[in-house]
N, CA, C and O atoms as a GROMACS GRO file, in nm:
protein
  268
    1MET      N    1  -0.392  -4.059  -1.119
    1MET     CA    2  -0.451  -4.102  -1.228
    1MET      C    3  -0.500  -4.289  -1.207
    1MET      O    4  -0.432  -4.373  -1.149
    2ALA      N    5  -0.649  -4.314  -1.280
    2ALA     CA    6  -0.634  -4.391  -1.255
    2ALA      C    7  -0.617  -4.531  -1.265
    2ALA      O    8  -0.619  -4.552  -1.387
    3LYS      N    9  -0.606  -4.610  -1.223
    3LYS     CA   10  -0.520  -4.714  -1.270
    3LYS      C   11  -0.604  -4.830  -1.359
    3LYS      O   12  -0.694  -4.906  -1.321
    4LYS      N   13  -0.559  -4.820  -1.457
    4LYS     CA   14  -0.697  -4.942  -1.595
    4LYS      C   15  -0.627  -5.075  -1.559
    4LYS      O   16  -0.513  -5.114  -1.535
    5LYS      N   17  -0.777  -5.133  -1.570
    5LYS     CA   18  -0.759  -5.280  -1.456
    5LYS      C   19  -0.717  -5.356  -1.569
    5LYS      O   20  -0.726  -5.315  -1.685
    6LYS      N   21  -0.691  -5.421  -1.550
    6LYS     CA   22  -0.653  -5.561  -1.631
    6LYS      C   23  -0.732  -5.617  -1.740
    6LYS      O   24  -0.848  -5.590  -1.707
    7LYS      N   25  -0.737  -5.686  -1.862
    7LYS     CA   26  -0.887  -5.716  -1.932
    7LYS      C   27  -0.895  -5.913  -1.864
    7LYS      O   28  -0.791  -5.976  -1.886
    8ASN      N   29  -0.995  -5.981  -1.799
    8ASN     CA   30  -0.965  -6.086  -1.759
    8ASN      C   31  -0.995  -6.207  -1.887
    8ASN      O   32  -1.106  -6.260  -1.894
    9ALA      N   33  -0.917  -6.233  -1.958
    9ALA     CA   34  -0.973  -6.322  -2.053
    9ALA      C   35  -1.079  -6.441  -2.010
    9ALA      O   36  -1.089  -6.510  -2.112
   10ALA      N   37  -1.126  -6.474  -1.952
   10ALA     CA   38  -1.236  -6.604  -1.903
   10ALA      C   39  -1.315  -6.514  -1.862
   10ALA      O   40  -1.410  -6.501  -1.939
   11GLY      N   41  -1.318  -6.450  -1.778
   11GLY     CA   42  -1.461  -6.382  -1.788
   11GLY      C   43  -1.483  -6.303  -1.902
   11GLY      O   44  -1.603  -6.276  -1.898
   12GLN      N   45  -1.434  -6.254  -1.997
   12GLN     CA   46  -1.513  -6.203  -2.109
   12GLN      C   47  -1.557  -6.290  -2.163
   12GLN      O   48  -1.634  -6.237  -2.242
   13LYS      N   49  -1.565  -6.419  -2.182
   13LYS     CA   50  -1.556  -6.528  -2.231
   13LYS      C   51  -1.706  -6.585  -2.153
   13LYS      O   52  -1.784  -6.669  -2.199
   14ARG      N   53  -1.711  -6.545  -2.083
   14ARG     CA   54  -1.806  -6.640  -2.004
   14ARG      C   55  -1.959  -6.506  -2.053
   14ARG      O   56  -2.081  -6.506  -2.074
   15GLN      N   57  -1.855  -6.422  -2.048
   15GLN     CA   58  -2.000  -6.282  -2.024
   15GLN      C   59  -2.045  -6.316  -2.221
   15GLN      O   60  -2.155  -6.338  -2.271
   16GLU      N   61  -1.899  -6.307  -2.292
   16GLU     CA   62  -1.991  -6.342  -2.420
   16GLU      C   63  -2.035  -6.476  -2.437
   16GLU      O   64  -2.068  -6.490  -2.554
   17ASN      N   65  -2.054  -6.600  -2.360
   17ASN     CA   66  -2.137  -6.760  -2.363
   17ASN      C   67  -2.258  -6.688  -2.339
   17ASN      O   68  -2.355  -6.707  -2.412
   18LEU      N   69  -2.263  -6.605  -2.240
   18LEU     CA   70  -2.378  -6.560  -2.169
   18LEU      C   71  -2.483  -6.480  -2.264
   18LEU      O   72  -2.601  -6.508  -2.282
   19LYS      N   73  -2.422  -6.390  -2.312
   19LYS     CA   74  -2.485  -6.281  -2.460
   19LYS      C   75  -2.556  -6.431  -2.535
   19LYS      O   76  -2.679  -6.433  -2.543
   20TRP      N   77  -2.503  -6.511  -2.570
   20TRP     CA   78  -2.535  -6.589  -2.678
   20TRP      C   79  -2.614  -6.733  -2.601
   20TRP      O   80  -2.651  -6.828  -2.670
   21GLU      N   81  -2.624  -6.731  -2.521
   21GLU     CA   82  -2.720  -6.780  -2.430
   21GLU      C   83  -2.916  -6.716  -2.396
   21GLU      O   84  -3.027  -6.765  -2.379
   22VAL      N   85  -2.872  -6.631  -2.400
   22VAL     CA   86  -2.973  -6.537  -2.364
   22VAL      C   87  -3.004  -6.476  -2.524
   22VAL      O   88  -3.125  -6.486  -2.545
   23ALA      N   89  -2.925  -6.411  -2.654
   23ALA     CA   90  -3.000  -6.374  -2.816
   23ALA      C   91  -3.038  -6.565  -2.835
   23ALA      O   92  -3.123  -6.556  -2.924
   24LYS      N   93  -3.026  -6.742  -2.802
   24LYS     CA   94  -3.020  -6.780  -2.836
   24LYS      C   95  -3.216  -6.811  -2.780
   24LYS      O   96  -3.299  -6.875  -2.845
   25ASP      N   97  -3.238  -6.741  -2.650
   25ASP     CA   98  -3.343  -6.830  -2.551
   25ASP      C   99  -3.515  -6.667  -2.590
   25ASP      O  100  -3.634  -6.645  -2.571
   26LEU      N  101  -3.352  -6.593  -2.669
   26LEU     CA  102  -3.495  -6.497  -2.735
   26LEU      C  103  -3.492  -6.511  -2.883
   26LEU      O  104  -3.454  -6.418  -2.954
   27ASN      N  105  -3.516  -6.581  -2.912
   27ASN     CA  106  -3.471  -6.652  -3.062
   27ASN      C  107  -3.405  -6.484  -3.166
   27ASN      O  108  -3.488  -6.452  -3.250
   28LEU      N  109  -3.294  -6.404  -3.164
   28LEU     CA  110  -3.231  -6.319  -3.131
   28LEU      C  111  -3.077  -6.418  -3.223
   28LEU      O  112  -3.010  -6.376  -3.318
   29ALA      N  113  -3.071  -6.485  -3.187
   29ALA     CA  114  -2.929  -6.506  -3.212
   29ALA      C  115  -2.902  -6.567  -3.312
   29ALA      O  116  -2.808  -6.645  -3.317
   30ASP      N  117  -3.001  -6.535  -3.438
   30ASP     CA  118  -2.923  -6.548  -3.606
   30ASP      C  119  -2.881  -6.397  -3.611
   30ASP      O  120  -2.762  -6.371  -3.628
   31ASP      N  121  -2.993  -6.274  -3.594
   31ASP     CA  122  -2.940  -6.197  -3.600
   31ASP      C  123  -2.865  -6.153  -3.534
   31ASP      O  124  -2.862  -6.037  -3.575
   32LEU      N  125  -2.765  -6.163  -3.418
   32LEU     CA  126  -2.659  -6.179  -3.396
   32LEU      C  127  -2.556  -6.284  -3.415
   32LEU      O  128  -2.461  -6.290  -3.336
   33ARG      N  129  -2.567  -6.361  -3.504
   33ARG     CA  130  -2.475  -6.426  -3.556
   33ARG      C  131  -2.416  -6.302  -3.710
   33ARG      O  132  -2.296  -6.281  -3.727
   34ARG      N  133  -2.515  -6.242  -3.791
   34ARG     CA  134  -2.460  -6.135  -3.854
   34ARG      C  135  -2.443  -6.017  -3.788
   34ARG      O  136  -2.529  -5.928  -3.786
   35GLY      N  137  -2.349  -6.011  -3.740
   35GLY     CA  138  -2.319  -5.927  -3.651
   35GLY      C  139  -2.356  -5.779  -3.556
   35GLY      O  140  -2.291  -5.689  -3.503
   36GLY      N  141  -2.515  -5.823  -3.576
   36GLY     CA  142  -2.586  -5.743  -3.479
   36GLY      C  143  -2.647  -5.632  -3.579
   36GLY      O  144  -2.734  -5.550  -3.551
   37ASP      N  145  -2.585  -5.647  -3.693
   37ASP     CA  146  -2.708  -5.490  -3.711
   37ASP      C  147  -2.852  -5.515  -3.784
   37ASP      O  148  -2.914  -5.448  -3.867
   38ASP      N  149  -2.879  -5.640  -3.719
   38ASP     CA  150  -3.031  -5.672  -3.777
   38ASP      C  151  -3.097  -5.622  -3.660
   38ASP      O  152  -3.216  -5.595  -3.673
   39LEU      N  153  -3.042  -5.605  -3.546
   39LEU     CA  154  -3.099  -5.610  -3.448
   39LEU      C  155  -3.144  -5.442  -3.424
   39LEU      O  156  -3.069  -5.347  -3.444
   40THR      N  157  -3.298  -5.436  -3.372
   40THR     CA  158  -3.328  -5.330  -3.297
   40THR      C  159  -3.259  -5.286  -3.171
   40THR      O  160  -3.191  -5.359  -3.098
   41VAL      N  161  -3.279  -5.190  -3.159
   41VAL     CA  162  -3.238  -5.087  -3.007
   41VAL      C  163  -3.314  -5.178  -2.943
   41VAL      O  164  -3.263  -5.243  -2.852
   42LYS      N  165  -3.487  -5.206  -2.987
   42LYS     CA  166  -3.520  -5.260  -2.833
   42LYS      C  167  -3.464  -5.458  -2.835
   42LYS      O  168  -3.463  -5.536  -2.740
   43GLU      N  169  -3.434  -5.477  -2.950
   43GLU     CA  170  -3.365  -5.596  -2.936
   43GLU      C  171  -3.264  -5.600  -2.862
   43GLU      O  172  -3.269  -5.659  -2.754
   44ALA      N  173  -3.142  -5.534  -2.908
   44ALA     CA  174  -3.026  -5.551  -2.769
   44ALA      C  175  -3.095  -5.538  -2.631
   44ALA      O  176  -3.073  -5.606  -2.532
   45GLY      N  177  -3.165  -5.456  -2.642
   45GLY     CA  178  -3.178  -5.404  -2.458
   45GLY      C  179  -3.210  -5.544  -2.429
   45GLY      O  180  -3.134  -5.601  -2.351
   46LYS      N  181  -3.349  -5.638  -2.495
   46LYS     CA  182  -3.370  -5.759  -2.462
   46LYS      C  183  -3.242  -5.804  -2.451
   46LYS      O  184  -3.257  -5.893  -2.367
   47ILE      N  185  -3.152  -5.802  -2.473
   47ILE     CA  186  -3.027  -5.930  -2.457
   47ILE      C  187  -2.984  -5.820  -2.344
   47ILE      O  188  -2.980  -5.874  -2.233
   48GLY      N  189  -2.953  -5.692  -2.340
   48GLY     CA  190  -2.846  -5.623  -2.246
   48GLY      C  191  -2.941  -5.668  -2.076
   48GLY      O  192  -2.901  -5.704  -1.966
   49GLY      N  193  -3.092  -5.637  -2.139
   49GLY     CA  194  -3.129  -5.698  -1.974
   49GLY      C  195  -3.123  -5.759  -1.883
   49GLY      O  196  -3.098  -5.746  -1.763
   50ASN      N  197  -3.177  -5.902  -2.019
   50ASN     CA  198  -3.175  -5.983  -1.951
   50ASN      C  199  -3.010  -6.086  -1.881
   50ASN      O  200  -2.999  -6.164  -1.786
   51VAL      N  201  -2.943  -6.050  -1.950
   51VAL     CA  202  -2.776  -6.069  -1.964
   51VAL      C  203  -2.792  -5.984  -1.828
   51VAL      O  204  -2.788  -6.053  -1.726
   52THR      N  205  -2.807  -5.877  -1.814
   52THR     CA  206  -2.841  -5.825  -1.613
   52THR      C  207  -2.867  -5.877  -1.519
   52THR      O  208  -2.820  -5.889  -1.406
   53ARG      N  209  -2.973  -5.917  -1.587
   53ARG     CA  210  -3.088  -5.975  -1.486
   53ARG      C  211  -2.996  -6.072  -1.489
   53ARG      O  212  -2.890  -6.010  -1.494
   54ARG      N  213  -2.964  -6.226  -1.490
   54ARG     CA  214  -2.896  -6.285  -1.419
   54ARG      C  215  -2.748  -6.287  -1.453
   54ARG      O  216  -2.698  -6.395  -1.484
   55LEU      N  217  -2.710  -6.230  -1.451
   55LEU     CA  218  -2.575  -6.167  -1.341
   55LEU      C  219  -2.620  -6.086  -1.197
   55LEU      O  220  -2.540  -6.082  -1.103
   56VAL      N  221  -2.747  -6.027  -1.189
   56VAL     CA  222  -2.795  -5.965  -1.028
   56VAL      C  223  -2.813  -6.140  -1.000
   56VAL      O  224  -2.724  -6.183  -0.927
   57GLU      N  225  -2.896  -6.228  -1.039
   57GLU     CA  226  -2.989  -6.380  -1.012
   57GLU      C  227  -2.835  -6.467  -0.907
   57GLU      O  228  -2.822  -6.499  -0.789
   58LYS      N  229  -2.752  -6.475  -1.022
   58LYS     CA  230  -2.631  -6.510  -0.960
   58LYS      C  231  -2.590  -6.457  -0.887
   58LYS      O  232  -2.608  -6.534  -0.793
   59GLY      N  233  -2.531  -6.356  -0.838
   59GLY     CA  234  -2.468  -6.288  -0.718
   59GLY      C  235  -2.538  -6.285  -0.629
   59GLY      O  236  -2.461  -6.265  -0.535
   60LYS      N  237  -2.644  -6.292  -0.587
   60LYS     CA  238  -2.761  -6.294  -0.515
   60LYS      C  239  -2.780  -6.440  -0.433
   60LYS      O  240  -2.831  -6.472  -0.326
   61LYS      N  241  -2.702  -6.523  -0.556
   61LYS     CA  242  -2.767  -6.607  -0.493
   61LYS      C  243  -2.636  -6.668  -0.474
   61LYS      O  244  -2.658  -6.781  -0.429
   62THR      N  245  -2.544  -6.655  -0.484
   62THR     CA  246  -2.330  -6.644  -0.400
   62THR      C  247  -2.371  -6.592  -0.289
   62THR      O  248  -2.373  -6.663  -0.189
   63LEU      N  249  -2.423  -6.424  -0.280
   63LEU     CA  250  -2.432  -6.457  -0.112
   63LEU      C  251  -2.540  -6.461  -0.027
   63LEU      O  252  -2.557  -6.406   0.081
   64ARG      N  253  -2.638  -6.561  -0.111
   64ARG     CA  254  -2.688  -6.682  -0.011
   64ARG      C  255  -2.633  -6.753  -0.005
   64ARG      O  256  -2.623  -6.762   0.117
   65GLU      N  257  -2.564  -6.842  -0.053
   65GLU     CA  258  -2.459  -6.931   0.001
   65GLU      C  259  -2.378  -6.934   0.067
   65GLU      O  260  -2.336  -7.041   0.112
   66GLU      N  261  -2.306  -6.768   0.111
   66GLU     CA  262  -2.226  -6.738   0.230
   66GLU      C  263  -2.277  -6.722   0.269
   66GLU      O  264  -2.296  -6.636   0.184
   67GLU      N  265  -2.371  -6.704   0.355
   67GLU     CA  266  -2.446  -6.661   0.462
   67GLU      C  267  -2.466  -6.793   0.556
   67GLU      O  268  -2.530  -6.785   0.661
   0.00000   0.00000   0.00000
């Protein structure tokens, strides 16, 4: 049986902050603040895609700095 990973509260908080930052940049923070029910699938995808892009960029930057 696979081990369950413990949830990292600090990491979750950083990810949540990043989601809000992206939503604000896309002018979708008001919709997200209301629970996200007003977001279309396309808008939610934009937030998720931008969060992923920023995380990948951050990872690449970290790898370059380690070289």
